[in-house]
N, C-alpha and C positions, 0 to 999 in steps of 0.2 A: 834662431835668435839667441837662445840661451848661451850657446857657445861663444857668440860674439860678446854678450854681456859679461861672461866670466872673464874675458880678456880685457875689459875696459878698465882704465884707471879711474880714480875717484872723480876727477874733474870732468872727464868725458861722460861718465855715468850721470853726474848731477846735471850737466848741460842737456843731455837727452831727456832726463826726467822733467826738467823745466819745460822743454818743448812739449812733452806729452801733457803736462798739466795745462799749458796754454791751449792746446788743441781741445782738450776735454772741457775746459771752462768756456770756450767759445760755443760749444754745443752744436757745431756744424757737422759733426761726424755722424754717419749712419750707426745704428746700434751695434752691428757686428764689428765695425771698425773701432768703436768706443770700447767694446769689450776687449779686443786685441790690444789696444793701447793701454787699457787698465792693467791687463796681465803683464805687459812689458814693463809698465811703471812699477808694478809690485816686484818684479824681478830686479829691476834697477835699484829700488829702495833697499832690497835685501843685499845686493852687491855693495852698495854704499855702506850699509850697516856693518857688513863683514870687514870691509876695508878699514873702517874706523876702529872696530874692535881689534883688528890686527895691529894697527898703529898704536893704539893704547897699550896693548900688551908689550910691544917693543919698547915703548917709553918706560913702562913699569920695569921691564927686565934691565934696560940700560941704567935706569936710576938705581936699581938695587945693586947692580955691579959697581956703579960709581961710589955708592955708599960703603961698599966693602973695602974699597981701596984706602 
């Protein structure tokens, strides 16, 4: 699953994360499934965080270059 997560864009990762949250909030999942969903959710949250950090760094870099001109 982690290889699949590493290739997700931000929007897909957020969408899947929302699905996981809904599944866990319903409380209908067996414990083992809940743990797997939680692990996937944690990986997705990290992916989203990394993508946001990369986007922020690009904005900072572009802004710095624009200010140099």
